[in-house]
PDB file of N, H, CA, C and O in Angstrom:
ATOM      1  N   THR A   1     -14.974 -12.985 -12.021  1.00  0.00           N
ATOM      2  CA  THR A   1     -15.076 -11.976 -10.455  1.00  0.00           C
ATOM      3  C   THR A   1     -14.534 -12.340  -9.252  1.00  0.00           C
ATOM      4  O   THR A   1     -14.420 -13.513  -8.895  1.00  0.00           O
ATOM      5  N   VAL A   2     -14.088 -11.089  -8.406  1.00  0.00           N
ATOM      6  H   VAL A   2     -14.181 -10.136  -8.696  1.00  0.00           H
ATOM      7  CA  VAL A   2     -13.618 -11.266  -7.248  1.00  0.00           C
ATOM      8  C   VAL A   2     -15.657 -11.235  -6.784  1.00  0.00           C
ATOM      9  O   VAL A   2     -16.582 -10.584  -7.269  1.00  0.00           O
ATOM     10  N   ALA A   3     -15.599 -12.412  -5.514  1.00  0.00           N
ATOM     11  H   ALA A   3     -14.848 -12.942  -5.120  1.00  0.00           H
ATOM     12  CA  ALA A   3     -16.786 -12.337  -4.847  1.00  0.00           C
ATOM     13  C   ALA A   3     -16.490 -11.778  -3.428  1.00  0.00           C
ATOM     14  O   ALA A   3     -15.359 -11.294  -3.382  1.00  0.00           O
ATOM     15  N   GLY A   4     -16.968 -11.725  -2.609  1.00  0.00           N
ATOM     16  H   GLY A   4     -17.887 -12.117  -2.647  1.00  0.00           H
ATOM     17  CA  GLY A   4     -17.003 -11.533  -1.188  1.00  0.00           C
ATOM     18  C   GLY A   4     -16.772 -10.087  -0.368  1.00  0.00           C
ATOM     19  O   GLY A   4     -17.343  -9.022  -0.603  1.00  0.00           O
ATOM     20  N   PRO A   5     -15.994 -10.302   0.430  1.00  0.00           N
ATOM     21  CA  PRO A   5     -15.677  -9.237   1.526  1.00  0.00           C
ATOM     22  C   PRO A   5     -14.150  -8.107   0.470  1.00  0.00           C
ATOM     23  O   PRO A   5     -13.634  -7.223   1.153  1.00  0.00           O
ATOM     24  N   PHE A   6     -13.649  -8.247  -0.934  1.00  0.00           N
ATOM     25  H   PHE A   6     -14.068  -8.966  -1.489  1.00  0.00           H
ATOM     26  CA  PHE A   6     -12.736  -7.732  -1.090  1.00  0.00           C
ATOM     27  C   PHE A   6     -13.406  -6.752  -2.130  1.00  0.00           C
ATOM     28  O   PHE A   6     -14.418  -6.942  -2.805  1.00  0.00           O
ATOM     29  N   GLN A   7     -12.512  -5.574  -2.076  1.00  0.00           N
ATOM     30  H   GLN A   7     -11.690  -5.420  -1.528  1.00  0.00           H
ATOM     31  CA  GLN A   7     -13.331  -4.566  -3.090  1.00  0.00           C
ATOM     32  C   GLN A   7     -12.043  -4.385  -3.958  1.00  0.00           C
ATOM     33  O   GLN A   7     -11.363  -3.413  -3.630  1.00  0.00           O
ATOM     34  N   PRO A   8     -11.613  -5.075  -4.922  1.00  0.00           N
ATOM     35  CA  PRO A   8     -10.737  -4.579  -6.406  1.00  0.00           C
ATOM     36  C   PRO A   8     -10.899  -3.344  -6.822  1.00  0.00           C
ATOM     37  O   PRO A   8     -11.970  -2.804  -7.098  1.00  0.00           O
ATOM     38  N   ALA A   9      -9.549  -2.768  -6.881  1.00  0.00           N
ATOM     39  H   ALA A   9      -8.679  -3.206  -6.656  1.00  0.00           H
ATOM     40  CA  ALA A   9      -9.994  -1.562  -7.490  1.00  0.00           C
ATOM     41  C   ALA A   9      -8.503  -1.905  -8.655  1.00  0.00           C
ATOM     42  O   ALA A   9      -7.598  -2.740  -8.663  1.00  0.00           O
ATOM     43  N   GLU A  10      -9.101  -0.174  -9.964  1.00  0.00           N
ATOM     44  H   GLU A  10      -9.836   0.504  -9.957  1.00  0.00           H
ATOM     45  CA  GLU A  10      -8.236  -0.939 -11.015  1.00  0.00           C
ATOM     46  C   GLU A  10      -7.373   0.846 -11.067  1.00  0.00           C
ATOM     47  O   GLU A  10      -7.689   2.016 -10.855  1.00  0.00           O
ATOM     48  N   CYS A  11      -6.282   0.130 -11.449  1.00  0.00           N
ATOM     49  H   CYS A  11      -6.026  -0.821 -11.621  1.00  0.00           H
ATOM     50  CA  CYS A  11      -5.532   0.848 -11.933  1.00  0.00           C
ATOM     51  C   CYS A  11      -6.012   2.156 -12.744  1.00  0.00           C
ATOM     52  O   CYS A  11      -7.164   2.536 -12.535  1.00  0.00           O
ATOM     53  N   SER A  12      -5.121   2.949 -13.753  1.00  0.00           N
ATOM     54  H   SER A  12      -4.185   2.640 -13.923  1.00  0.00           H
ATOM     55  CA  SER A  12      -5.139   3.651 -14.419  1.00  0.00           C
ATOM     56  C   SER A  12      -4.527   3.234 -15.506  1.00  0.00           C
ATOM     57  O   SER A  12      -4.570   4.026 -16.447  1.00  0.00           O
ATOM     58  N   ALA A  13      -3.980   2.257 -15.673  1.00  0.00           N
ATOM     59  H   ALA A  13      -3.946   1.613 -14.908  1.00  0.00           H
ATOM     60  CA  ALA A  13      -3.353   1.424 -16.713  1.00  0.00           C
ATOM     61  C   ALA A  13      -4.727   0.386 -16.499  1.00  0.00           C
ATOM     62  O   ALA A  13      -4.102  -0.670 -16.604  1.00  0.00           O
ATOM     63  N   GLY A  14      -6.236  -0.080 -16.261  1.00  0.00           N
ATOM     64  H   GLY A  14      -6.744   0.777 -16.175  1.00  0.00           H
ATOM     65  CA  GLY A  14      -6.406  -0.611 -16.713  1.00  0.00           C
ATOM     66  C   GLY A  14      -7.054  -1.827 -15.955  1.00  0.00           C
ATOM     67  O   GLY A  14      -8.214  -2.221 -16.073  1.00  0.00           O
ATOM     68  N   ARG A  15      -6.036  -2.352 -15.130  1.00  0.00           N
ATOM     69  H   ARG A  15      -5.094  -2.032 -15.034  1.00  0.00           H
ATOM     70  CA  ARG A  15      -5.214  -3.688 -14.270  1.00  0.00           C
ATOM     71  C   ARG A  15      -5.985  -3.781 -12.877  1.00  0.00           C
ATOM     72  O   ARG A  15      -6.347  -2.885 -12.115  1.00  0.00           O
ATOM     73  N   LEU A  16      -6.110  -5.136 -12.801  1.00  0.00           N
ATOM     74  H   LEU A  16      -5.815  -5.864 -13.420  1.00  0.00           H
ATOM     75  CA  LEU A  16      -6.809  -4.712 -11.046  1.00  0.00           C
ATOM     76  C   LEU A  16      -5.913  -5.194 -10.275  1.00  0.00           C
ATOM     77  O   LEU A  16      -4.929  -5.887 -10.534  1.00  0.00           O
ATOM     78  N   ILE A  17      -6.513  -4.581  -8.813  1.00  0.00           N
ATOM     79  H   ILE A  17      -7.312  -4.018  -8.602  1.00  0.00           H
ATOM     80  CA  ILE A  17      -5.379  -4.774  -7.961  1.00  0.00           C
ATOM     81  C   ILE A  17      -6.377  -5.110  -6.874  1.00  0.00           C
ATOM     82  O   ILE A  17      -7.545  -4.816  -6.619  1.00  0.00           O
ATOM     83  N   ILE A  18      -5.216  -6.012  -6.231  1.00  0.00           N
ATOM     84  H   ILE A  18      -4.268  -6.252  -6.439  1.00  0.00           H
ATOM     85  CA  ILE A  18      -6.206  -6.573  -5.302  1.00  0.00           C
ATOM     86  C   ILE A  18      -4.638  -6.743  -4.077  1.00  0.00           C
ATOM     87  O   ILE A  18      -3.651  -7.447  -4.291  1.00  0.00           O
ATOM     88  N   PRO A  19      -4.926  -5.713  -2.656  1.00  0.00           N
ATOM     89  CA  PRO A  19      -3.771  -5.645  -1.848  1.00  0.00           C
ATOM     90  C   PRO A  19      -4.297  -6.395  -1.111  1.00  0.00           C
ATOM     91  O   PRO A  19      -5.424  -6.467  -0.622  1.00  0.00           O
ATOM     92  N   ILE A  20      -3.098  -7.169  -1.028  1.00  0.00           N
ATOM     93  H   ILE A  20      -2.182  -7.111  -1.425  1.00  0.00           H
ATOM     94  CA  ILE A  20      -2.990  -8.464   0.463  1.00  0.00           C
ATOM     95  C   ILE A  20      -1.773  -7.768   1.357  1.00  0.00           C
ATOM     96  O   ILE A  20      -0.702  -7.563   0.785  1.00  0.00           O
ATOM     97  N   PHE A  21      -1.848  -7.592   2.032  1.00  0.00           N
ATOM     98  H   PHE A  21      -2.718  -7.759   2.496  1.00  0.00           H
ATOM     99  CA  PHE A  21      -0.533  -6.800   3.149  1.00  0.00           C
ATOM    100  C   PHE A  21       0.064  -8.117   4.129  1.00  0.00           C
ATOM    101  O   PHE A  21      -0.622  -8.516   5.070  1.00  0.00           O
ATOM    102  N   PHE A  22       1.009  -8.560   3.903  1.00  0.00           N
ATOM    103  H   PHE A  22       1.567  -8.236   3.139  1.00  0.00           H
ATOM    104  CA  PHE A  22       1.395  -9.696   4.400  1.00  0.00           C
ATOM    105  C   PHE A  22       2.376  -9.314   5.825  1.00  0.00           C
ATOM    106  O   PHE A  22       3.181  -8.400   5.642  1.00  0.00           O
ATOM    107  N   GLY A  23       2.363  -9.778   6.845  1.00  0.00           N
ATOM    108  H   GLY A  23       1.710 -10.520   6.994  1.00  0.00           H
ATOM    109  CA  GLY A  23       3.072  -9.052   7.826  1.00  0.00           C
ATOM    110  C   GLY A  23       3.274  -7.207   8.767  1.00  0.00           C
ATOM    111  O   GLY A  23       3.779  -6.773   9.803  1.00  0.00           O
ATOM    112  N   VAL A  24       2.422  -6.617   7.436  1.00  0.00           N
ATOM    113  H   VAL A  24       2.012  -6.969   6.594  1.00  0.00           H
ATOM    114  CA  VAL A  24       2.517  -5.530   7.985  1.00  0.00           C
ATOM    115  C   VAL A  24       0.980  -4.709   8.397  1.00  0.00           C
ATOM    116  O   VAL A  24      -0.031  -5.394   8.246  1.00  0.00           O
ATOM    117  N   GLU A  25       0.829  -3.483   8.831  1.00  0.00           N
ATOM    118  H   GLU A  25       1.650  -2.926   8.953  1.00  0.00           H
ATOM    119  CA  GLU A  25      -0.454  -3.339   9.371  1.00  0.00           C
ATOM    120  C   GLU A  25      -0.963  -2.454   8.103  1.00  0.00           C
ATOM    121  O   GLU A  25      -0.018  -2.208   7.353  1.00  0.00           O
ATOM    122  N   PRO A  26      -2.049  -1.977   7.714  1.00  0.00           N
ATOM    123  CA  PRO A  26      -1.944  -1.749   6.628  1.00  0.00           C
ATOM    124  C   PRO A  26      -2.642   0.138   6.871  1.00  0.00           C
ATOM    125  O   PRO A  26      -3.353   0.691   6.032  1.00  0.00           O
ATOM    126  N   SER A  27      -2.206   0.761   8.151  1.00  0.00           N
ATOM    127  H   SER A  27      -1.628   0.312   8.833  1.00  0.00           H
ATOM    128  CA  SER A  27      -1.782   2.012   8.259  1.00  0.00           C
ATOM    129  C   SER A  27      -0.994   2.159   8.376  1.00  0.00           C
ATOM    130  O   SER A  27      -0.551   3.300   8.508  1.00  0.00           O
ATOM    131  N   HIS A  28       0.051   0.602   8.418  1.00  0.00           N
ATOM    132  H   HIS A  28      -0.309  -0.325   8.310  1.00  0.00           H
ATOM    133  CA  HIS A  28       1.555   1.521   8.034  1.00  0.00           C
ATOM    134  C   HIS A  28       1.593   1.839   6.794  1.00  0.00           C
ATOM    135  O   HIS A  28       1.740   3.024   6.499  1.00  0.00           O
ATOM    136  N   VAL A  29       1.444   0.663   5.599  1.00  0.00           N
ATOM    137  H   VAL A  29       1.325  -0.301   5.839  1.00  0.00           H
ATOM    138  CA  VAL A  29       1.061   1.193   4.397  1.00  0.00           C
ATOM    139  C   VAL A  29       0.540   2.703   4.735  1.00  0.00           C
ATOM    140  O   VAL A  29       1.373   3.564   5.017  1.00  0.00           O
ATOM    141  N   ARG A  30      -0.852   3.009   4.701  1.00  0.00           N
ATOM    142  H   ARG A  30      -1.529   2.310   4.471  1.00  0.00           H
ATOM    143  CA  ARG A  30      -1.536   3.935   4.587  1.00  0.00           C
ATOM    144  C   ARG A  30      -0.437   5.442   4.694  1.00  0.00           C
ATOM    145  O   ARG A  30      -0.226   6.235   3.776  1.00  0.00           O
ATOM    146  N   HIS A  31       0.251   5.505   6.403  1.00  0.00           N
ATOM    147  H   HIS A  31       0.080   4.862   7.149  1.00  0.00           H
ATOM    148  CA  HIS A  31       0.974   6.145   6.219  1.00  0.00           C
ATOM    149  C   HIS A  31       2.476   6.109   6.399  1.00  0.00           C
ATOM    150  O   HIS A  31       3.074   6.601   7.356  1.00  0.00           O
ATOM    151  N   GLN A  32       3.177   5.287   5.075  1.00  0.00           N
ATOM    152  H   GLN A  32       2.691   4.888   4.298  1.00  0.00           H
ATOM    153  CA  GLN A  32       4.367   4.536   5.400  1.00  0.00           C
ATOM    154  C   GLN A  32       5.086   4.663   6.635  1.00  0.00           C
ATOM    155  O   GLN A  32       6.294   4.885   6.547  1.00  0.00           O
ATOM    156  N   ALA A  33       4.476   4.545   7.957  1.00  0.00           N
ATOM    157  H   ALA A  33       3.495   4.365   8.028  1.00  0.00           H
ATOM    158  CA  ALA A  33       5.163   4.130   8.907  1.00  0.00           C
ATOM    159  C   ALA A  33       5.487   2.795   9.423  1.00  0.00           C
ATOM    160  O   ALA A  33       5.404   1.743   8.789  1.00  0.00           O
ATOM    161  N   GLY A  34       5.734   2.893  10.217  1.00  0.00           N
ATOM    162  H   GLY A  34       5.802   3.748  10.732  1.00  0.00           H
ATOM    163  CA  GLY A  34       5.801   1.252  11.021  1.00  0.00           C
ATOM    164  C   GLY A  34       7.470   0.867  10.278  1.00  0.00           C
ATOM    165  O   GLY A  34       8.489   1.522  10.498  1.00  0.00           O
ATOM    166  N   PRO A  35       7.387  -0.120   9.552  1.00  0.00           N
ATOM    167  CA  PRO A  35       8.786  -0.995   9.155  1.00  0.00           C
ATOM    168  C   PRO A  35       9.154  -0.107   7.319  1.00  0.00           C
ATOM    169  O   PRO A  35      10.071  -0.419   6.559  1.00  0.00           O
ATOM    170  N   PHE A  36       7.895   1.198   7.043  1.00  0.00           N
ATOM    171  H   PHE A  36       7.150   1.451   7.660  1.00  0.00           H
ATOM    172  CA  PHE A  36       7.653   1.634   5.773  1.00  0.00           C
ATOM    173  C   PHE A  36       9.295   3.054   6.216  1.00  0.00           C
ATOM    174  O   PHE A  36      10.389   3.428   5.795  1.00  0.00           O
ATOM    175  N   GLN A  37       8.469   3.238   7.120  1.00  0.00           N
ATOM    176  H   GLN A  37       7.580   2.934   7.462  1.00  0.00           H
ATOM    177  CA  GLN A  37       9.463   5.101   7.598  1.00  0.00           C
ATOM    178  C   GLN A  37      10.950   4.729   7.180  1.00  0.00           C
ATOM    179  O   GLN A  37      11.461   5.188   6.159  1.00  0.00           O
ATOM    180  N   PRO A  38      11.354   4.194   7.713  1.00  0.00           N
ATOM    181  CA  PRO A  38      13.140   4.136   7.291  1.00  0.00           C
ATOM    182  C   PRO A  38      13.230   4.025   6.106  1.00  0.00           C
ATOM    183  O   PRO A  38      14.355   4.383   5.756  1.00  0.00           O
ATOM    184  N   ALA A  39      12.406   3.598   4.990  1.00  0.00           N
ATOM    185  H   ALA A  39      11.492   3.307   5.274  1.00  0.00           H
ATOM    186  CA  ALA A  39      12.600   2.840   3.469  1.00  0.00           C
ATOM    187  C   ALA A  39      12.353   4.374   3.060  1.00  0.00           C
ATOM    188  O   ALA A  39      13.402   4.939   2.753  1.00  0.00           O
ATOM    189  N   PHE A  40      11.174   5.193   2.984  1.00  0.00           N
ATOM    190  H   PHE A  40      10.321   4.734   3.233  1.00  0.00           H
ATOM    191  CA  PHE A  40      10.617   6.162   2.556  1.00  0.00           C
ATOM    192  C   PHE A  40      11.404   7.091   3.102  1.00  0.00           C
ATOM    193  O   PHE A  40      12.059   7.531   2.157  1.00  0.00           O
ATOM    194  N   LYS A  41      11.791   7.768   4.300  1.00  0.00           N
ATOM    195  H   LYS A  41      11.260   7.410   5.068  1.00  0.00           H
ATOM    196  CA  LYS A  41      13.202   8.632   4.506  1.00  0.00           C
ATOM    197  C   LYS A  41      14.530   8.205   3.842  1.00  0.00           C
ATOM    198  O   LYS A  41      15.343   9.129   3.873  1.00  0.00           O
ATOM    199  N   SER A  42      14.749   7.678   3.565  1.00  0.00           N
ATOM    200  H   SER A  42      14.089   6.927   3.539  1.00  0.00           H
ATOM    201  CA  SER A  42      16.216   7.009   3.463  1.00  0.00           C
ATOM    202  C   SER A  42      15.725   7.487   1.755  1.00  0.00           C
ATOM    203  O   SER A  42      15.755   8.717   1.794  1.00  0.00           O
ATOM    204  N   TYR A  43      15.402   7.161   0.665  1.00  0.00           N
ATOM    205  H   TYR A  43      15.377   6.161   0.633  1.00  0.00           H
ATOM    206  CA  TYR A  43      14.884   7.362  -0.292  1.00  0.00           C
ATOM    207  C   TYR A  43      14.461   9.421  -0.605  1.00  0.00           C
ATOM    208  O   TYR A  43      15.110  10.053  -1.438  1.00  0.00           O
ATOM    209  N   HIS A  44      13.495   9.986   0.115  1.00  0.00           N
ATOM    210  H   HIS A  44      12.968   9.472   0.792  1.00  0.00           H
ATOM    211  CA  HIS A  44      13.171  11.222  -0.057  1.00  0.00           C
ATOM    212  C   HIS A  44      14.591  12.309   0.325  1.00  0.00           C
ATOM    213  O   HIS A  44      14.725  13.462  -0.084  1.00  0.00           O
ATOM    214  N   ASN A  45      15.669  11.445   1.330  1.00  0.00           N
ATOM    215  H   ASN A  45      15.560  10.508   1.662  1.00  0.00           H
ATOM    216  CA  ASN A  45      16.978  11.487   1.381  1.00  0.00           C
ATOM    217  C   ASN A  45      18.126  11.511   0.566  1.00  0.00           C
ATOM    218  O   ASN A  45      19.099  12.245   0.739  1.00  0.00           O
ATOM    219  N   ASP A  46      17.971  10.658  -0.354  1.00  0.00           N
ATOM    220  H   ASP A  46      17.180  10.062  -0.495  1.00  0.00           H
ATOM    221  CA  ASP A  46      19.048  10.554  -1.517  1.00  0.00           C
ATOM    222  C   ASP A  46      18.411  11.258  -2.419  1.00  0.00           C
ATOM    223  O   ASP A  46      17.251  11.234  -2.832  1.00  0.00           O
ATOM    224  N   LYS A  47      19.623  12.086  -2.741  1.00  0.00           N
ATOM    225  H   LYS A  47      20.564  12.106  -2.406  1.00  0.00           H
ATOM    226  CA  LYS A  47      20.425  13.026  -3.535  1.00  0.00           C
ATOM    227  C   LYS A  47      19.469  12.156  -6.003  1.00  0.00           C
ATOM    228  O   LYS A  47      18.760  12.505  -6.947  1.00  0.00           O
ATOM    229  N   LYS A  48      20.224  11.166  -5.554  1.00  0.00           N
ATOM    230  H   LYS A  48      20.800  10.883  -4.788  1.00  0.00           H
ATOM    231  CA  LYS A  48      20.177  10.252  -6.651  1.00  0.00           C
ATOM    232  C   LYS A  48      18.538   9.878  -7.031  1.00  0.00           C
ATOM    233  O   LYS A  48      18.344   9.439  -8.164  1.00  0.00           O
ATOM    234  N   VAL A  49      17.466  10.024  -6.201  1.00  0.00           N
ATOM    235  H   VAL A  49      17.624  10.380  -5.280  1.00  0.00           H
ATOM    236  CA  VAL A  49      16.446   9.967  -6.234  1.00  0.00           C
ATOM    237  C   VAL A  49      15.420  10.876  -6.794  1.00  0.00           C
ATOM    238  O   VAL A  49      15.388  12.046  -6.411  1.00  0.00           O
ATOM    239  N   ASP A  50      14.584  10.433  -7.665  1.00  0.00           N
ATOM    240  H   ASP A  50      14.610   9.483  -7.976  1.00  0.00           H
ATOM    241  CA  ASP A  50      13.393  11.442  -8.266  1.00  0.00           C
ATOM    242  C   ASP A  50      12.503  11.698  -7.221  1.00  0.00           C
ATOM    243  O   ASP A  50      11.699  10.830  -6.882  1.00  0.00           O
ATOM    244  N   LYS A  51      12.578  13.381  -6.370  1.00  0.00           N
ATOM    245  H   LYS A  51      13.232  14.086  -6.646  1.00  0.00           H
ATOM    246  CA  LYS A  51      11.822  13.185  -5.569  1.00  0.00           C
ATOM    247  C   LYS A  51      10.083  13.039  -5.623  1.00  0.00           C
ATOM    248  O   LYS A  51       9.359  12.792  -4.658  1.00  0.00           O
ATOM    249  N   ALA A  52       9.679  13.257  -6.979  1.00  0.00           N
ATOM    250  H   ALA A  52      10.268  13.457  -7.763  1.00  0.00           H
ATOM    251  CA  ALA A  52       8.457  12.930  -7.686  1.00  0.00           C
ATOM    252  C   ALA A  52       7.933  11.584  -7.863  1.00  0.00           C
ATOM    253  O   ALA A  52       6.827  11.234  -7.449  1.00  0.00           O
ATOM    254  N   GLU A  53       8.541  11.028  -8.328  1.00  0.00           N
ATOM    255  H   GLU A  53       9.439  11.312  -8.664  1.00  0.00           H
ATOM    256  CA  GLU A  53       8.619   9.137  -7.936  1.00  0.00           C
ATOM    257  C   GLU A  53       8.780   8.923  -7.300  1.00  0.00           C
ATOM    258  O   GLU A  53       8.796   7.693  -7.342  1.00  0.00           O
ATOM    259  N   VAL A  54       9.216   9.566  -5.479  1.00  0.00           N
ATOM    260  H   VAL A  54       9.203  10.565  -5.445  1.00  0.00           H
ATOM    261  CA  VAL A  54       8.878   8.752  -4.361  1.00  0.00           C
ATOM    262  C   VAL A  54       7.694   9.708  -3.907  1.00  0.00           C
ATOM    263  O   VAL A  54       7.503   9.504  -2.708  1.00  0.00           O
ATOM    264  N   ASP A  55       6.603  10.918  -4.524  1.00  0.00           N
ATOM    265  H   ASP A  55       6.758  11.084  -5.498  1.00  0.00           H
ATOM    266  CA  ASP A  55       5.424  10.798  -3.577  1.00  0.00           C
ATOM    267  C   ASP A  55       4.926  10.364  -4.877  1.00  0.00           C
ATOM    268  O   ASP A  55       3.725  10.180  -4.676  1.00  0.00           O
ATOM    269  N   LYS A  56       5.113  10.166  -5.783  1.00  0.00           N
ATOM    270  H   LYS A  56       6.088  10.315  -5.946  1.00  0.00           H
ATOM    271  CA  LYS A  56       4.387   8.747  -6.739  1.00  0.00           C
ATOM    272  C   LYS A  56       3.980   7.661  -6.302  1.00  0.00           C
ATOM    273  O   LYS A  56       2.770   7.444  -6.253  1.00  0.00           O
ATOM    274  N   CYS A  57       4.961   6.671  -5.858  1.00  0.00           N
ATOM    275  H   CYS A  57       5.944   6.847  -5.898  1.00  0.00           H
ATOM    276  CA  CYS A  57       4.757   5.747  -4.469  1.00  0.00           C
ATOM    277  C   CYS A  57       4.560   6.255  -3.937  1.00  0.00           C
ATOM    278  O   CYS A  57       3.397   6.371  -4.321  1.00  0.00           O
ATOM    279  N   ARG A  58       4.637   7.095  -2.876  1.00  0.00           N
ATOM    280  H   ARG A  58       5.582   7.000  -2.564  1.00  0.00           H
ATOM    281  CA  ARG A  58       4.151   7.530  -1.727  1.00  0.00           C
ATOM    282  C   ARG A  58       1.966   7.496  -1.995  1.00  0.00           C
ATOM    283  O   ARG A  58       1.206   6.851  -1.273  1.00  0.00           O
ATOM    284  N   ASP A  59       1.651   8.138  -2.867  1.00  0.00           N
ATOM    285  H   ASP A  59       2.268   8.663  -3.454  1.00  0.00           H
ATOM    286  CA  ASP A  59       0.355   8.160  -3.021  1.00  0.00           C
ATOM    287  C   ASP A  59       0.124   7.115  -3.680  1.00  0.00           C
ATOM    288  O   ASP A  59      -0.991   7.191  -4.196  1.00  0.00           O
ATOM    289  N   ALA A  60       0.721   6.041  -3.942  1.00  0.00           N
ATOM    290  H   ALA A  60       1.626   5.980  -3.522  1.00  0.00           H
ATOM    291  CA  ALA A  60       0.379   4.426  -4.880  1.00  0.00           C
ATOM    292  C   ALA A  60      -0.136   4.046  -3.208  1.00  0.00           C
ATOM    293  O   ALA A  60      -1.297   3.897  -2.827  1.00  0.00           O
ATOM    294  N   PHE A  61       1.016   3.958  -2.459  1.00  0.00           N
ATOM    295  H   PHE A  61       1.959   4.079  -2.769  1.00  0.00           H
ATOM    296  CA  PHE A  61       0.449   3.136  -1.647  1.00  0.00           C
ATOM    297  C   PHE A  61      -0.736   3.969  -0.616  1.00  0.00           C
ATOM    298  O   PHE A  61      -1.106   3.272   0.329  1.00  0.00           O
ATOM    299  N   LYS A  62      -1.291   5.206  -0.684  1.00  0.00           N
ATOM    300  H   LYS A  62      -0.991   5.772  -1.452  1.00  0.00           H
ATOM    301  CA  LYS A  62      -2.343   5.145   0.275  1.00  0.00           C
ATOM    302  C   LYS A  62      -2.734   4.851  -0.617  1.00  0.00           C
ATOM    303  O   LYS A  62      -2.738   3.623  -0.531  1.00  0.00           O
ATOM    304  N   THR A  63      -3.261   5.211  -1.880  1.00  0.00           N
ATOM    305  H   THR A  63      -3.257   6.209  -1.949  1.00  0.00           H
ATOM    306  CA  THR A  63      -4.730   4.726  -2.709  1.00  0.00           C
ATOM    307  C   THR A  63      -4.769   3.050  -2.592  1.00  0.00           C
ATOM    308  O   THR A  63      -5.791   2.377  -2.729  1.00  0.00           O
ATOM    309  N   VAL A  64      -3.360   2.502  -2.294  1.00  0.00           N
ATOM    310  H   VAL A  64      -2.530   3.048  -2.183  1.00  0.00           H
ATOM    311  CA  VAL A  64      -4.337   0.934  -2.285  1.00  0.00           C
ATOM    312  C   VAL A  64      -4.360   0.649  -0.604  1.00  0.00           C
ATOM    313  O   VAL A  64      -5.152  -0.206  -0.206  1.00  0.00           O
ATOM    314  N   ALA A  65      -3.600   1.275   0.271  1.00  0.00           N
ATOM    315  H   ALA A  65      -2.958   1.969  -0.052  1.00  0.00           H
ATOM    316  CA  ALA A  65      -3.989   0.377   1.442  1.00  0.00           C
ATOM    317  C   ALA A  65      -5.897   1.142   1.618  1.00  0.00           C
ATOM    318  O   ALA A  65      -6.668   0.531   2.358  1.00  0.00           O
ATOM    319  N   ASN A  66      -6.203   1.918   1.171  1.00  0.00           N
ATOM    320  H   ASN A  66      -5.577   2.414   0.569  1.00  0.00           H
ATOM    321  CA  ASN A  66      -7.582   2.569   1.348  1.00  0.00           C
ATOM    322  C   ASN A  66      -8.186   1.975   1.178  1.00  0.00           C
ATOM    323  O   ASN A  66      -9.214   2.226   1.807  1.00  0.00           O
ATOM    324  N   ILE A  67      -8.290   0.678   0.280  1.00  0.00           N
ATOM    325  H   ILE A  67      -7.454   0.475  -0.231  1.00  0.00           H
ATOM    326  CA  ILE A  67      -9.239  -0.596  -0.390  1.00  0.00           C
ATOM    327  C   ILE A  67     -10.222  -0.892   0.710  1.00  0.00           C
ATOM    328  O   ILE A  67      -9.648  -0.982   1.795  1.00  0.00           O
ATOM    329  N   SER A  68     -11.158  -1.021   0.754  1.00  0.00           N
ATOM    330  H   SER A  68     -11.625  -0.948  -0.127  1.00  0.00           H
ATOM    331  CA  SER A  68     -11.577  -1.661   1.578  1.00  0.00           C
ATOM    332  C   SER A  68     -11.737  -3.414   1.027  1.00  0.00           C
ATOM    333  O   SER A  68     -12.282  -3.826   0.002  1.00  0.00           O
ATOM    334  N   GLY A  69     -10.914  -4.351   2.334  1.00  0.00           N
ATOM    335  H   GLY A  69     -10.472  -4.016   3.166  1.00  0.00           H
ATOM    336  CA  GLY A  69     -11.264  -6.074   2.143  1.00  0.00           C
ATOM    337  C   GLY A  69     -11.130  -6.451   3.626  1.00  0.00           C
ATOM    338  O   GLY A  69     -11.565  -5.784   4.564  1.00  0.00           O
ATOM    339  N   TYR A  70     -10.497  -7.563   3.702  1.00  0.00           N
ATOM    340  H   TYR A  70     -10.144  -8.106   2.940  1.00  0.00           H
ATOM    341  CA  TYR A  70     -11.453  -8.469   4.655  1.00  0.00           C
ATOM    342  C   TYR A  70      -9.225  -8.672   5.095  1.00  0.00           C
ATOM    343  O   TYR A  70      -8.276  -8.699   4.311  1.00  0.00           O
ATOM    344  N   SER A  71      -9.259  -8.742   6.285  1.00  0.00           N
ATOM    345  H   SER A  71     -10.030  -8.720   6.922  1.00  0.00           H
ATOM    346  CA  SER A  71      -8.622  -9.313   7.524  1.00  0.00           C
ATOM    347  C   SER A  71      -8.591 -10.327   7.631  1.00  0.00           C
ATOM    348  O   SER A  71      -9.713 -10.821   7.523  1.00  0.00           O
ATOM    349  N   LEU A  72      -7.595 -11.227   7.863  1.00  0.00           N
ATOM    350  H   LEU A  72      -6.683 -10.825   7.950  1.00  0.00           H
ATOM    351  CA  LEU A  72      -7.368 -12.412   8.218  1.00  0.00           C
ATOM    352  C   LEU A  72      -6.572 -12.798   9.410  1.00  0.00           C
ATOM    353  O   LEU A  72      -6.539 -13.945   9.855  1.00  0.00           O
ATOM    354  N   LYS A  73      -5.690 -11.398  10.093  1.00  0.00           N
ATOM    355  H   LYS A  73      -5.717 -10.466   9.732  1.00  0.00           H
ATOM    356  CA  LYS A  73      -5.367 -11.511  11.347  1.00  0.00           C
ATOM    357  C   LYS A  73      -6.458 -11.575  12.231  1.00  0.00           C
ATOM    358  O   LYS A  73      -6.171 -11.992  13.352  1.00  0.00           O
ATOM    359  N   ASP A  74      -7.734 -11.249  12.013  1.00  0.00           N
ATOM    360  H   ASP A  74      -7.968 -10.910  11.102  1.00  0.00           H
ATOM    361  CA  ASP A  74      -9.114 -11.416  13.167  1.00  0.00           C
ATOM    362  C   ASP A  74      -9.797 -12.878  12.975  1.00  0.00           C
ATOM    363  O   ASP A  74     -10.873 -13.206  13.474  1.00  0.00           O
ATOM    364  N   ASP A  75      -9.178 -13.490  12.363  1.00  0.00           N
ATOM    365  H   ASP A  75      -8.303 -13.224  11.958  1.00  0.00           H
ATOM    366  CA  ASP A  75      -9.415 -14.643  12.439  1.00  0.00           C
ATOM    367  C   ASP A  75      -8.290 -16.004  13.169  1.00  0.00           C
ATOM    368  O   ASP A  75      -8.441 -16.941  13.954  1.00  0.00           O
ATOM    369  N   ALA A  76      -7.343 -15.509  12.489  1.00  0.00           N
ATOM    370  H   ALA A  76      -7.221 -14.749  11.852  1.00  0.00           H
ATOM    371  CA  ALA A  76      -6.534 -15.756  13.209  1.00  0.00           C
ATOM    372  C   ALA A  76      -7.371 -16.770  14.837  1.00  0.00           C
ATOM    373  O   ALA A  76      -8.350 -16.605  15.566  1.00  0.00           O
ATOM    374  N   THR A  77      -5.960 -18.028  14.676  1.00  0.00           N
ATOM    375  H   THR A  77      -5.165 -18.161  14.084  1.00  0.00           H
ATOM    376  CA  THR A  77      -6.606 -18.565  15.871  1.00  0.00           C
ATOM    377  C   THR A  77      -5.177 -19.143  17.452  1.00  0.00           C
ATOM    378  O   THR A  77      -5.587 -19.611  18.514  1.00  0.00           O
TER     379      THR A  77
END
């Protein structure tokens, strides 16, 4: 089991998800802002990319970014 401040989640396939954001702010992931914004805009504008798949990916990022966790950034010296 995972103990401590982490709140693991289970995906619909029954797999355990433990989000780790390295070098990005969780809010950027949640809102597809910052470094995520250009990539999502590019995929959204690409005619070869299925828009429904992009939307599913966006929703997955939002879900994972909303999982409670522990910020190591606050402990950095």
